[in-house]
Backbone bond lengths (Angstrom), bond angles and torsions (degrees), N, CA, C in turn:
res aa  C-N    CA-C-N  psi(-1)  N-CA   C-N-CA  omega(-1)  CA-C   N-CA-C  phi
1 M - - - 1.475 - - 1.494 110.67 -
2 D 1.282 117.93 117.44 1.496 116.37 -179.21 1.542 112.94 -80.06
3 L 1.306 117.86 -27.41 1.530 120.23 -170.44 1.484 113.11 -147.37
4 S 1.343 115.08 136.45 1.467 122.96 165.66 1.426 111.99 -119.46
5 V 1.242 116.04 124.51 1.452 122.75 177.64 1.528 113.77 -105.84
6 V 1.291 116.84 114.43 1.410 121.78 -168.16 1.607 108.06 -109.02
7 I 1.272 121.07 120.60 1.456 125.33 177.60 1.538 110.78 -129.42
8 P 1.380 110.46 118.37 1.486 118.83 164.22 1.393 112.86 -68.81
9 I 1.431 107.29 139.27 1.646 113.18 -177.89 1.602 104.62 -128.12
10 Y 1.308 111.88 125.45 1.451 119.28 173.46 1.488 112.74 -135.39
11 N 1.288 119.02 101.63 1.511 120.11 -176.87 1.424 115.36 48.65
12 E 1.562 116.74 63.89 1.283 121.95 -177.28 1.575 106.24 -134.11
13 E 1.359 111.56 44.11 1.553 116.60 -177.53 1.585 111.62 -58.34
14 E 1.313 113.83 -37.13 1.497 113.12 -176.05 1.586 113.91 -75.40
15 N 1.381 111.54 -17.47 1.575 117.23 -175.71 1.454 111.98 -94.47
16 I 1.379 121.04 -17.71 1.418 122.45 -165.44 1.530 109.18 -66.48
17 P 1.249 125.01 -50.68 1.503 123.22 -175.58 1.427 110.22 -54.32
18 E 1.393 116.02 -52.70 1.471 118.74 -169.19 1.694 107.02 -79.15
19 L 1.291 117.42 -28.37 1.532 116.24 162.35 1.448 116.19 -50.07
20 C 1.321 111.41 -59.58 1.634 114.82 -179.69 1.452 117.11 -58.98
21 R 1.450 112.95 -36.57 1.514 116.08 174.17 1.478 115.36 -58.35
22 R 1.347 115.18 -46.82 1.403 122.97 174.19 1.464 118.92 -57.06
23 V 1.344 109.90 -41.97 1.526 116.58 179.57 1.469 106.29 -68.34
24 F 1.329 124.89 -44.89 1.367 125.19 175.43 1.391 117.99 -58.86
25 A 1.364 117.96 -41.73 1.400 125.59 -173.04 1.648 105.22 -70.37
26 A 1.238 114.36 -40.98 1.646 115.70 -179.54 1.475 109.62 -72.25
27 L 1.307 121.06 -36.67 1.481 120.02 -170.08 1.593 110.95 -89.93
28 D 1.236 116.69 -30.90 1.474 121.05 -170.00 1.524 108.03 -67.60
29 Q 1.358 116.06 -24.85 1.505 117.89 179.54 1.430 109.91 -109.39
30 S 1.439 117.40 18.95 1.545 114.53 178.23 1.591 104.95 -98.79
31 G 1.295 122.46 -9.16 1.381 120.60 -179.44 1.468 112.31 83.28
32 L 1.237 123.02 -5.64 1.525 129.74 178.14 1.494 112.94 -80.09
33 S 1.369 112.22 132.50 1.594 109.65 166.80 1.531 108.80 -79.38
34 Y 1.357 112.12 140.47 1.482 118.90 -172.19 1.443 115.18 -149.98
35 E 1.403 114.53 159.77 1.340 118.95 173.06 1.633 105.86 -130.09
36 L 1.275 114.31 155.22 1.459 117.66 178.96 1.542 105.56 -113.65
37 I 1.252 122.17 125.48 1.501 126.24 178.13 1.500 104.82 -115.73
38 L 1.283 117.71 117.30 1.493 130.89 179.30 1.544 106.73 -107.85
39 V 1.332 115.53 124.79 1.485 121.58 -175.62 1.462 104.66 -113.01
40 D 1.309 118.49 108.81 1.423 121.83 172.32 1.492 112.12 -80.38
41 D 1.392 122.19 103.81 1.317 134.59 177.91 1.400 122.33 -68.40
42 G 1.429 118.22 34.21 1.452 122.65 -177.39 1.501 108.52 76.65
43 S 1.363 121.02 44.19 1.449 121.72 179.67 1.491 110.24 -70.16
44 I 1.312 113.66 153.78 1.548 117.90 -175.23 1.562 108.98 -117.74
45 D 1.309 114.75 6.76 1.434 120.34 179.57 1.536 107.26 -106.70
46 E 1.279 117.69 -153.39 1.495 119.81 -175.03 1.558 108.67 -91.42
47 S 1.276 122.95 19.51 1.366 120.07 -171.33 1.457 117.27 -62.58
48 F 1.364 111.40 -43.94 1.423 117.85 177.81 1.532 116.41 -54.82
49 N 1.345 110.97 -47.48 1.479 118.70 174.62 1.486 119.29 -58.01
50 R 1.358 110.86 -35.47 1.553 121.26 172.34 1.473 106.82 -64.81
51 L 1.370 117.42 -47.79 1.412 117.92 -178.51 1.574 116.24 -61.90
52 K 1.376 113.25 -40.76 1.450 116.78 -178.64 1.518 107.18 -68.06
53 A 1.342 118.09 -31.84 1.582 119.90 -179.94 1.604 107.97 -63.87
54 V 1.282 115.76 -37.85 1.438 118.89 176.73 1.540 112.88 -66.10
55 A 1.312 112.68 -53.02 1.488 122.38 -176.61 1.587 113.86 -60.73
56 A 1.453 113.05 -25.47 1.478 112.34 -179.36 1.476 115.97 -62.63
57 H 1.369 118.18 -31.11 1.455 122.16 176.52 1.511 113.31 -105.16
58 K 1.196 122.60 5.60 1.524 123.33 178.33 1.469 112.09 -135.10
59 P 1.347 117.32 92.45 1.504 126.46 -175.33 1.454 112.87 -55.73
60 F 1.354 119.33 -23.21 1.494 123.83 179.06 1.454 115.40 -84.64
61 V 1.385 116.94 -6.19 1.325 123.99 170.79 1.643 117.98 -85.20
62 K 1.232 117.83 117.14 1.486 121.63 -167.67 1.537 103.03 -117.20
63 I 1.341 109.17 135.71 1.627 117.46 178.51 1.539 109.83 -121.41
64 I 1.389 111.44 131.51 1.447 116.53 169.20 1.594 107.19 -118.34
65 R 1.258 109.75 131.24 1.591 114.81 -172.48 1.592 99.02 -115.32
66 F 1.376 111.20 134.32 1.377 117.78 170.49 1.482 115.80 -94.57
67 R 1.316 125.71 153.23 1.468 122.94 -177.36 1.564 107.58 -74.52
68 R 1.451 120.40 -26.57 1.362 118.29 173.10 1.478 107.51 -146.90
69 N 1.325 115.60 -176.15 1.548 119.24 178.87 1.495 106.32 -79.27
70 F 1.313 112.33 116.89 1.540 115.58 174.04 1.494 108.74 -110.23
71 G 1.183 121.22 -3.77 1.497 119.95 173.95 1.535 112.02 103.05
72 Q 1.363 111.37 160.39 1.432 123.28 -168.90 1.584 109.75 -62.52
73 T 1.308 117.28 -38.85 1.476 120.17 178.95 1.627 109.87 -57.92
74 A 1.416 109.92 -53.61 1.474 112.02 -179.15 1.576 114.85 -62.32
75 A 1.328 116.76 -32.75 1.500 117.41 175.59 1.456 110.76 -66.01
76 M 1.361 120.69 -40.65 1.377 119.97 -179.95 1.517 111.83 -67.41
77 A 1.392 116.73 -38.94 1.462 118.80 176.64 1.525 111.83 -58.22
78 A 1.351 116.31 -46.48 1.522 113.60 178.72 1.455 110.63 -67.32
79 G 1.314 123.47 -33.73 1.400 122.01 175.80 1.538 110.22 -60.14
80 F 1.397 114.60 -48.23 1.465 113.69 -175.08 1.510 111.65 -69.62
81 N 1.385 121.22 -30.60 1.399 118.66 176.14 1.687 116.04 -67.71
82 A 1.390 105.05 -23.96 1.572 106.41 176.56 1.458 116.53 -92.44
83 A 1.334 116.80 -4.71 1.449 125.26 178.62 1.384 116.43 -68.70
84 S 1.267 118.96 141.84 1.607 126.09 -174.45 1.548 107.17 -124.96
85 G 1.279 121.27 -6.04 1.574 123.49 -179.14 1.491 106.61 -78.11
86 S 1.395 108.07 150.95 1.414 116.70 175.22 1.516 112.85 -69.57
87 V 1.228 115.21 -24.86 1.476 123.34 173.44 1.418 110.61 -120.11
88 V 1.387 119.47 130.34 1.376 124.61 -177.11 1.637 110.67 -114.61
89 I 1.350 115.75 129.35 1.443 116.86 -176.24 1.473 107.83 -132.63
90 P 1.485 115.22 114.87 1.448 119.72 173.02 1.568 107.31 -90.16
91 M 1.340 112.11 152.97 1.360 119.80 175.23 1.556 110.04 -154.05
92 D 1.300 121.36 158.14 1.408 126.63 178.41 1.451 114.12 -68.52
93 G 1.325 120.64 155.71 1.465 122.52 174.93 1.504 117.43 -102.96
94 D 1.309 116.78 17.73 1.505 120.87 177.14 1.508 113.70 -102.24
95 L 1.285 120.16 15.03 1.345 122.02 170.72 1.601 112.36 73.81
96 Q 1.333 116.74 6.25 1.412 118.43 174.21 1.453 118.46 -79.93
97 N 1.478 114.58 -28.54 1.455 120.46 163.49 1.455 113.32 -82.98
98 D 1.407 112.44 148.83 1.409 116.21 -173.64 1.574 109.81 -101.54
99 P 1.292 121.02 120.21 1.564 114.45 178.92 1.471 117.53 -64.45
100 S 1.413 115.17 -12.75 1.466 120.03 -176.80 1.558 110.05 -73.52
101 D 1.317 114.16 -14.24 1.478 121.55 177.27 1.517 108.87 -78.12
102 I 1.338 121.42 -16.50 1.506 122.28 -169.36 1.554 108.53 -60.17
103 P 1.427 114.10 -49.23 1.583 116.51 -178.40 1.491 112.62 -53.50
104 R 1.511 116.17 -39.60 1.336 121.33 -178.91 1.562 111.43 -61.16
105 L 1.286 115.32 -45.22 1.527 123.15 -178.26 1.513 103.99 -62.46
106 V 1.322 123.02 -50.07 1.342 119.45 178.43 1.546 118.80 -58.24
107 K 1.346 114.25 -42.48 1.432 119.23 173.27 1.520 109.67 -57.30
108 K 1.263 121.42 -41.78 1.467 122.59 171.90 1.501 116.31 -58.11
109 I 1.140 117.02 -34.89 1.513 127.76 177.69 1.520 104.92 -69.93
110 D 1.309 119.80 -41.85 1.515 118.92 178.62 1.434 114.92 -69.92
111 E 1.457 117.45 -9.22 1.420 118.14 172.16 1.464 117.74 -80.62
112 G 1.425 112.99 -4.29 1.398 115.84 171.12 1.519 113.58 124.57
113 F 1.301 114.92 0.55 1.506 121.06 -175.83 1.581 106.39 -91.94
114 D 1.349 106.54 150.06 1.518 115.62 178.30 1.540 112.47 -94.67
115 V 1.168 119.33 -28.75 1.475 126.09 178.72 1.570 107.30 -133.16
116 V 1.362 110.52 135.58 1.577 118.23 175.85 1.441 104.64 -128.36
117 S 1.406 118.48 114.49 1.492 117.94 -177.34 1.517 107.55 -101.92
118 G 1.339 117.34 136.15 1.480 121.72 174.94 1.478 113.47 -70.92
119 W 1.241 114.90 144.45 1.590 119.13 179.18 1.501 103.89 -123.78
120 R 1.351 117.24 114.00 1.405 125.14 173.98 1.630 109.61 -74.03
121 K 1.255 113.35 78.03 1.620 113.17 -167.21 1.595 105.24 -70.47
122 D 1.286 115.34 -35.18 1.454 116.62 -177.85 1.557 102.55 -117.18
123 R 1.419 112.64 82.25 1.447 117.22 -172.45 1.503 106.79 -80.65
124 R 1.366 119.53 142.10 1.446 125.54 -178.36 1.515 107.09 -111.47
125 D 1.405 115.79 72.33 1.424 122.89 -176.66 1.612 101.50 -143.53
126 T 1.435 113.31 161.90 1.362 119.12 174.90 1.573 110.98 -70.33
127 F 1.286 115.83 149.89 1.414 122.67 -165.37 1.547 105.89 -80.92
128 V 1.174 122.78 -46.70 1.573 122.40 -163.90 1.449 108.46 -73.71
129 N 1.415 119.45 -47.99 1.485 117.66 -172.47 1.574 112.23 -101.52
130 R 1.404 121.01 3.79 1.427 123.07 177.99 1.508 111.12 -128.37
131 K 1.337 118.27 -61.42 1.525 121.69 -172.54 1.458 110.32 -71.02
132 L 1.336 115.73 -46.30 1.578 112.53 -177.57 1.512 113.37 -65.66
133 P 1.312 124.45 -50.79 1.455 121.22 174.38 1.501 110.60 -49.45
134 S 1.346 118.82 -48.44 1.536 127.46 177.62 1.558 108.92 -46.65
135 L 1.281 114.54 -56.08 1.393 125.29 -171.23 1.564 108.16 -56.38
136 I 1.324 115.83 -50.68 1.481 126.57 -178.46 1.601 107.53 -64.39
137 A 1.276 116.96 -45.17 1.452 123.69 -177.20 1.519 107.67 -64.66
138 N 1.389 121.25 -46.59 1.395 121.34 -174.86 1.572 111.05 -67.10
139 R 1.287 119.70 -35.27 1.363 124.58 177.86 1.498 110.27 -66.19
140 L 1.320 116.37 -46.30 1.529 121.62 179.77 1.542 107.27 -63.18
141 I 1.301 116.85 -47.35 1.504 119.39 -173.88 1.466 107.98 -65.18
142 S 1.330 120.24 -44.30 1.444 121.69 175.61 1.468 115.01 -55.74
143 K 1.286 117.59 -45.08 1.451 124.01 -175.03 1.696 108.30 -69.44
144 M 1.245 113.84 -43.42 1.488 116.69 -178.65 1.570 113.94 -73.67
145 T 1.314 116.77 -32.59 1.426 118.42 -177.29 1.515 116.86 -93.95
146 G 1.424 114.07 -20.12 1.383 122.70 -177.88 1.418 113.85 74.69
147 V 1.360 118.56 9.30 1.457 121.58 174.59 1.624 104.08 -109.84
148 H 1.367 117.22 108.46 1.527 118.65 -169.57 1.517 111.67 -93.55
149 L 1.319 112.79 114.17 1.444 117.95 -175.73 1.615 99.60 -135.26
150 H 1.425 111.46 152.32 1.529 117.74 -179.56 1.539 105.92 -82.72
151 D 1.296 120.26 -26.38 1.404 117.78 -163.72 1.520 111.93 -148.00
152 Y 1.355 117.41 79.28 1.453 123.97 176.67 1.485 115.90 -62.70
153 G 1.381 109.23 -27.78 1.527 116.67 -177.37 1.492 117.90 -78.02
154 C 1.293 112.47 -12.18 1.509 113.08 179.15 1.468 112.51 -69.63
155 T 1.405 117.61 120.49 1.353 117.78 177.93 1.493 120.74 -64.84
156 L 1.259 111.84 -32.59 1.561 121.83 -178.45 1.584 110.14 -65.11
157 K 1.248 112.29 99.49 1.475 120.69 173.43 1.427 119.01 -135.97
158 A 1.280 125.61 166.27 1.473 124.47 176.58 1.587 107.76 -123.91
159 Y 1.249 118.60 134.64 1.546 125.83 -177.58 1.428 109.17 -127.92
160 R 1.249 119.02 137.72 1.416 121.18 162.53 1.494 112.34 -67.17
161 R 1.272 122.32 146.14 1.450 124.34 -172.39 1.587 111.60 -60.28
162 E 1.363 115.12 -38.60 1.542 120.85 -172.44 1.515 104.71 -73.37
163 V 1.395 124.72 -23.73 1.427 127.12 177.03 1.539 108.98 -57.77
164 L 1.439 106.88 -55.75 1.499 113.88 -173.07 1.491 110.06 -68.08
165 D 1.430 120.75 -28.72 1.459 120.89 -178.99 1.592 110.71 -60.35
166 A 1.291 113.07 -20.22 1.586 118.64 -176.79 1.499 113.96 -91.63
167 I 1.378 116.58 -4.66 1.411 116.65 -166.78 1.525 110.82 -126.26
168 N 1.290 126.50 128.97 1.366 131.15 173.09 1.394 117.14 -95.69
169 L 1.234 133.58 130.75 1.406 127.48 -177.95 1.479 116.02 -106.57
170 Y 1.280 116.40 136.07 1.561 126.74 175.69 1.521 109.18 -130.68
171 G 1.241 114.57 173.22 1.474 126.17 169.08 1.519 111.01 43.63
172 E 1.255 118.64 -117.30 1.510 125.73 178.03 1.472 110.60 -107.99
173 M 1.326 119.28 22.79 1.403 122.04 -169.15 1.544 121.05 -69.90
174 H 1.295 116.36 -10.23 1.515 122.83 -178.87 1.461 107.40 -54.12
175 R 1.298 118.35 -40.32 1.480 119.74 -172.85 1.520 109.87 -72.69
176 F 1.328 122.42 -16.20 1.423 122.66 -173.80 1.479 108.31 -101.81
177 V 1.384 122.97 6.48 1.483 119.44 178.79 1.455 120.44 -52.02
178 P 1.365 116.31 -40.72 1.440 117.57 176.25 1.604 111.77 -57.49
179 A 1.254 116.00 -41.91 1.497 118.33 -177.07 1.641 109.51 -72.20
180 L 1.331 115.81 -33.84 1.341 121.92 179.22 1.623 110.64 -71.02
181 A 1.384 110.17 -37.01 1.426 115.60 176.12 1.500 114.44 -66.64
182 S 1.231 113.66 -36.68 1.499 119.63 174.06 1.492 115.05 -57.90
183 Q 1.327 119.15 -24.84 1.407 123.95 172.29 1.497 117.29 -62.48
184 V 1.257 112.38 -30.48 1.390 121.74 179.88 1.499 116.31 -98.41
185 G 1.352 115.18 13.75 1.505 124.10 -179.30 1.430 118.41 85.90
186 A 1.361 120.79 11.94 1.387 123.59 -170.80 1.679 107.72 -69.44
187 K 1.191 119.72 147.57 1.630 124.73 175.92 1.470 106.13 -90.98
188 V 1.355 116.04 117.77 1.415 119.29 -172.11 1.598 108.85 -112.55
189 A 1.338 114.67 133.98 1.544 119.14 178.98 1.423 105.70 -131.32
190 E 1.417 113.60 165.63 1.382 121.85 178.33 1.531 112.52 -126.90
191 L 1.343 120.79 144.60 1.411 121.58 -172.38 1.530 107.27 -139.66
192 P 1.407 118.97 125.71 1.472 119.12 177.37 1.510 112.00 -60.10
193 V 1.246 126.23 133.67 1.426 131.03 174.43 1.492 113.04 -127.84
194 A 1.362 113.30 160.71 1.431 120.91 -175.68 1.503 105.90 -75.33
195 H 1.313 115.35 154.64 1.461 126.88 174.36 1.533 117.16 -145.17
196 H 1.278 119.85 119.11 1.331 128.63 -168.16 1.519 113.05 -105.83
197 P 1.379 118.85 148.51 1.473 116.77 174.85 1.588 113.43 -69.57
198 R 1.368 111.27 149.62 1.467 110.11 -178.28 1.603 109.76 -72.87
199 L 1.412 112.34 135.26 1.413 117.37 -176.02 1.622 112.05 -92.36
200 H 1.350 112.17 -38.14 1.384 119.82 -173.36 1.469 112.23 -129.95
201 G 1.336 115.94 148.02 1.594 116.21 173.67 1.499 109.90 80.81
202 V 1.385 116.79 -176.47 1.485 118.11 -178.72 1.550 104.13 -129.02
203 S 1.238 112.51 160.38 1.466 121.38 -173.28 1.549 103.78 -75.47
204 K 1.373 114.18 142.90 1.457 121.39 -176.64 1.509 109.54 -98.07
205 Y 1.253 118.72 2.36 1.518 122.72 -169.84 1.585 107.38 -135.74
206 G 1.209 119.19 139.89 1.422 122.72 176.27 1.506 110.86 -154.56
207 I 1.334 113.74 -161.76 1.421 118.96 -176.71 1.494 117.35 -60.74
208 S 1.286 114.54 -22.51 1.521 120.07 -179.89 1.606 111.71 -62.16
209 R 1.299 114.04 -18.25 1.514 118.37 -176.23 1.563 109.05 -80.95
210 T 1.353 118.12 -4.59 1.484 119.76 -168.66 1.475 109.00 -66.58
211 T 1.342 116.55 -38.89 1.503 120.04 -176.08 1.430 111.19 -61.66
212 R 1.441 116.03 -46.28 1.387 121.69 179.15 1.513 114.95 -61.70
213 V 1.427 121.76 -41.22 1.300 129.98 170.83 1.515 111.66 -47.89
214 I 1.446 114.90 -49.73 1.384 122.26 -169.51 1.624 105.90 -68.64
215 L 1.219 112.32 -39.82 1.433 114.99 -174.20 1.573 107.55 -69.80
216 D 1.299 117.70 -44.33 1.516 125.00 170.95 1.507 113.12 -56.95
217 L 1.279 119.83 -32.22 1.400 121.84 174.26 1.459 114.17 -73.07
218 M 1.244 119.07 -28.61 1.425 117.84 171.15 1.573 114.01 -71.01
219 T 1.340 109.87 -32.16 1.514 113.89 176.76 1.573 110.30 -65.38
220 V 1.386 115.68 -41.29 1.410 129.20 -175.26 1.495 101.09 -61.14
221 K 1.372 119.86 -60.94 1.412 124.07 -175.39 1.629 112.75 -54.57
222 F 1.264 113.48 -40.29 1.543 115.25 169.89 1.409 119.11 -56.95
223 L 1.490 111.98 -49.26 1.402 117.85 176.31 1.533 118.04 -65.92
224 L 1.288 116.83 -33.71 1.473 119.32 171.55 1.411 116.05 -63.39
225 T 1.365 119.88 -38.02 1.523 120.60 -168.14 1.484 109.94 -115.51
226 Y 1.365 125.56 -30.86 1.335 119.43 -174.96 1.497 116.56 -131.28
227 S 1.379 118.03 21.11 1.428 119.83 178.81 1.516 118.94 -63.84
228 T 1.504 112.81 -20.23 1.367 111.32 177.70 1.546 112.29 -117.05
229 K 1.308 112.42 11.02 1.490 119.06 -177.67 1.515 111.96 -148.15
230 P 1.260 121.01 49.85 1.550 129.16 -173.84 1.553 106.17 -52.39
231 I 1.339 123.86 -29.34 1.373 123.59 -173.52 1.520 111.85 -69.11
232 Q 1.425 109.97 -23.12 1.540 114.15 -177.40 1.487 103.14 -73.35
233 L 1.184 123.35 -25.41 1.508 120.98 -179.10 1.529 114.84 -85.77
234 F 1.440 117.39 -58.37 1.323 122.14 -179.69 1.525 114.83 -72.48
235 G 1.380 116.43 -35.52 1.486 119.80 171.13 1.462 117.32 -57.88
236 K 1.287 114.65 -36.93 1.576 117.98 179.62 1.475 108.27 -68.37
237 W 1.311 116.56 -42.37 1.475 118.73 178.70 1.513 113.03 -64.33
238 G 1.363 109.28 -35.12 1.475 113.65 -176.39 1.558 110.77 -73.66
239 I 1.264 119.34 -31.42 1.493 126.41 177.34 1.562 105.21 -68.82
240 Y 1.380 119.74 -43.01 1.379 122.92 -179.45 1.511 109.24 -59.28
241 A 1.302 111.96 -48.05 1.549 117.26 -175.14 1.577 109.21 -67.50
242 L 1.207 117.11 -40.20 1.506 119.02 179.62 1.497 108.07 -60.71
243 F 1.379 114.48 -48.00 1.453 115.04 -177.16 1.623 114.55 -64.95
244 A 1.297 112.96 -36.21 1.455 115.95 174.78 1.443 114.80 -62.40
245 G 1.422 111.93 -36.07 1.465 123.35 -172.13 1.607 103.48 -74.53
246 M 1.238 118.07 -38.60 1.540 119.90 173.96 1.427 111.14 -65.56
247 M 1.339 121.70 -44.51 1.392 120.03 177.39 1.565 115.25 -63.17
248 S 1.322 111.36 -36.77 1.487 117.13 175.69 1.520 109.20 -65.24
249 G 1.364 115.69 -39.71 1.501 116.45 -176.64 1.663 107.65 -70.25
250 A 1.322 116.65 -37.70 1.490 116.47 176.06 1.388 111.29 -60.02
251 A 1.299 120.93 -40.15 1.416 127.31 179.95 1.594 112.83 -60.24
252 V 1.342 111.58 -35.93 1.414 117.06 176.38 1.425 115.35 -72.84
253 V 1.374 115.88 -37.99 1.426 120.79 177.57 1.539 108.00 -68.98
254 Y 1.335 119.56 -39.56 1.430 120.42 178.16 1.523 111.97 -62.07
255 M 1.264 119.27 -46.25 1.436 121.66 175.43 1.479 117.94 -58.40
256 K 1.475 115.31 -33.15 1.395 120.05 176.93 1.490 113.31 -73.37
257 I 1.373 116.92 -35.96 1.539 119.98 -178.42 1.441 110.49 -75.39
258 F 1.420 112.57 -54.64 1.466 117.63 -161.49 1.575 111.08 -99.67
259 E 1.387 115.78 -15.44 1.510 112.15 177.70 1.557 110.76 -122.34
260 Q 1.394 118.17 10.60 1.396 123.60 173.95 1.535 109.30 59.28
261 M 1.376 120.96 24.94 1.519 119.71 -179.87 1.556 112.29 -83.02
262 S 1.192 120.56 124.88 1.432 122.93 175.96 1.446 118.98 -53.46
263 M 1.339 121.53 127.42 1.405 123.89 -170.26 1.537 109.87 -70.91
264 N 1.303 120.51 -35.18 1.496 122.39 -175.25 1.447 105.49 -80.47
265 R 1.338 126.81 0.52 1.408 121.93 176.14 1.517 107.20 -117.19
266 N 1.339 116.21 11.85 1.503 116.64 -177.87 1.611 105.57 -103.21
267 P 1.325 112.82 122.83 1.507 117.12 -179.20 1.477 109.28 -65.15
268 L 1.294 122.31 -19.77 1.598 121.58 -176.55 1.511 108.25 -70.54
269 L 1.518 115.16 -27.53 1.531 114.84 171.91 1.445 113.57 -56.90
270 I 1.356 119.01 -39.47 1.425 121.44 179.70 1.459 108.41 -66.89
271 L 1.232 119.71 -52.97 1.506 126.85 174.44 1.458 113.43 -47.89
272 T 1.247 120.88 -42.33 1.573 126.85 171.21 1.372 111.02 -55.07
273 A 1.345 118.64 -54.67 1.466 124.48 -175.53 1.409 111.28 -63.06
274 F 1.376 120.71 -37.53 1.413 127.38 176.94 1.525 112.50 -66.96
275 L 1.266 115.91 -49.21 1.463 121.82 -176.34 1.554 109.53 -64.82
276 L 1.348 118.01 -40.10 1.430 121.81 178.40 1.496 115.73 -65.10
277 F 1.332 108.25 -42.55 1.489 113.31 174.38 1.569 117.06 -69.37
278 M 1.334 115.72 -32.10 1.479 119.46 175.54 1.455 110.29 -71.47
279 G 1.441 119.95 -31.00 1.382 122.51 -178.12 1.588 111.35 -70.69
280 V 1.312 111.25 -36.16 1.518 116.56 -179.58 1.603 103.91 -73.63
281 Q 1.247 118.55 -36.75 1.463 120.17 177.72 1.523 115.19 -62.56
282 F 1.174 107.60 -43.21 1.687 114.58 179.74 1.565 110.17 -61.68
283 I 1.364 108.55 -45.17 1.461 111.73 -175.34 1.604 108.56 -69.58
284 V 1.267 122.35 -44.59 1.438 128.73 178.56 1.609 106.32 -58.40
285 L 1.264 115.07 -46.03 1.485 117.87 177.96 1.644 111.78 -59.21
286 G 1.273 111.59 -41.93 1.512 117.63 178.48 1.578 110.03 -62.05
287 L 1.300 114.56 -38.80 1.572 122.26 -178.33 1.491 107.19 -64.59
288 L 1.430 116.11 -45.80 1.387 125.45 -169.92 1.704 100.24 -70.31
289 G 1.296 114.93 -38.35 1.400 117.03 -179.89 1.559 112.97 -65.10
290 E 1.365 117.33 -39.87 1.459 119.70 171.87 1.595 111.30 -63.19
291 L 1.211 119.54 -36.51 1.405 116.40 174.33 1.481 116.61 -67.75
292 N 1.312 118.45 -35.95 1.472 125.66 172.73 1.600 109.83 -62.25
293 A 1.341 116.43 -48.75 1.439 121.81 178.59 1.509 112.20 -53.99
294 R 1.337 111.93 -51.03 1.476 114.60 179.33 1.519 111.92 -61.12
295 T 1.235 118.06 -43.57 1.486 123.54 175.97 1.526 111.11 -51.16
296 Y 1.341 114.61 -53.10 1.444 128.07 -177.78 1.585 105.77 -55.43
297 Y 1.237 116.56 -60.92 1.506 116.13 -177.95 1.562 116.54 -74.48
298 E 1.251 122.34 -32.45 1.472 124.27 179.89 1.521 110.34 -73.55
299 A 1.408 112.61 -50.17 1.469 113.75 -174.39 1.558 114.09 -62.99
300 Q 1.277 119.50 -27.15 1.499 126.17 176.40 1.468 116.25 -94.59
301 S 1.484 113.35 -2.04 1.419 118.09 -170.90 1.564 108.61 51.44
302 K 1.333 112.14 40.73 1.538 111.26 -179.57 1.446 107.90 -94.41
303 P 1.257 116.90 129.08 1.533 122.75 179.40 1.578 112.64 -68.39
304 I 1.224 115.16 155.48 1.442 120.33 176.86 1.503 110.24 -96.04
305 Y 1.403 118.34 8.02 1.444 122.58 178.48 1.439 109.38 -145.60
306 V 1.380 122.78 161.74 1.292 128.58 179.22 1.554 113.28 -123.53
307 V 1.284 115.22 123.58 1.423 117.29 -178.51 1.506 116.26 -91.31
308 K 1.227 120.03 126.58 1.547 121.98 -173.25 1.547 108.21 -84.74
309 E 1.288 119.36 -40.19 1.493 118.70 -169.59 1.607 102.93 -156.62
310 K 1.360 109.81 149.16 1.463 119.76 -179.92 1.580 107.85 -128.20
311 V 1.209 116.94 139.54 1.547 121.65 -178.80 1.549 108.20 -123.49
312 N 1.253 117.97 119.62 1.487 124.96 176.87 1.584 107.76 57.58
313 I 1.301 118.09 33.80 1.382 119.66 164.37 1.563 112.75 -127.40
314 A 1.200 117.39 131.65 1.383 124.94 -173.66 1.573 114.73 -72.75
């Protein structure tokens, strides 16, 4: 199987027939063997019945139905796990992504890239609650992860199968897959793609998701930099806090000896105790993190590296 197209669906009954028609039209003439995996993320409208009607006449159309709404990341993870294609392409089910861009993404993969991220260069969304938060988030994510993309939020991407096999998705992590893939040495590229205004239904995502994205970004930053060495993060701040506490304590002693200032009336004494306590706490937290990291990798026999190729080694 050349290609697996994964589409999360949540209350998109009006869009499903046209969505499938466009996917079939784009891929039937591409010469690629493909499957279409549609994940019903707990829809409460007629989406599932519309999906079944499509699958009844198309055996390569596969449907996964959730018992309730688990979110876009869970839907993508289910689709990725069911995919059998050597290249996996997720896209939105609201007709804003254009299936005709799929062959272009596959062609870019064939140039030697492992991940190709779509860039909605001419995005057809409102500015204040969609484009502006996205612009800020993309710059922040690029800076913190070191993987510079214009549009992390674009669902339309292409992944080599082996890249997804090394990544587990939680929370809102689907948007960070290019950054996580770079951790295992994947080559990441970006390609401008078409973006259309929504014709039917309403958007399920808005500015309220910003806080969740920021929290997941913190998780990704930690995973990219300190997942195998948490003591380097927490221990560093522990040493800083201990040093600041000792300096503050020295100032208290100096004031007592040379300026006859009462120690129990000196606010620096409280600051000294606080900093020393926080320093010890940070170091202990780092040591506990080291134990958890070792448990995580050793209990699952999970390697802390990924081998791309072997030569003359069985």
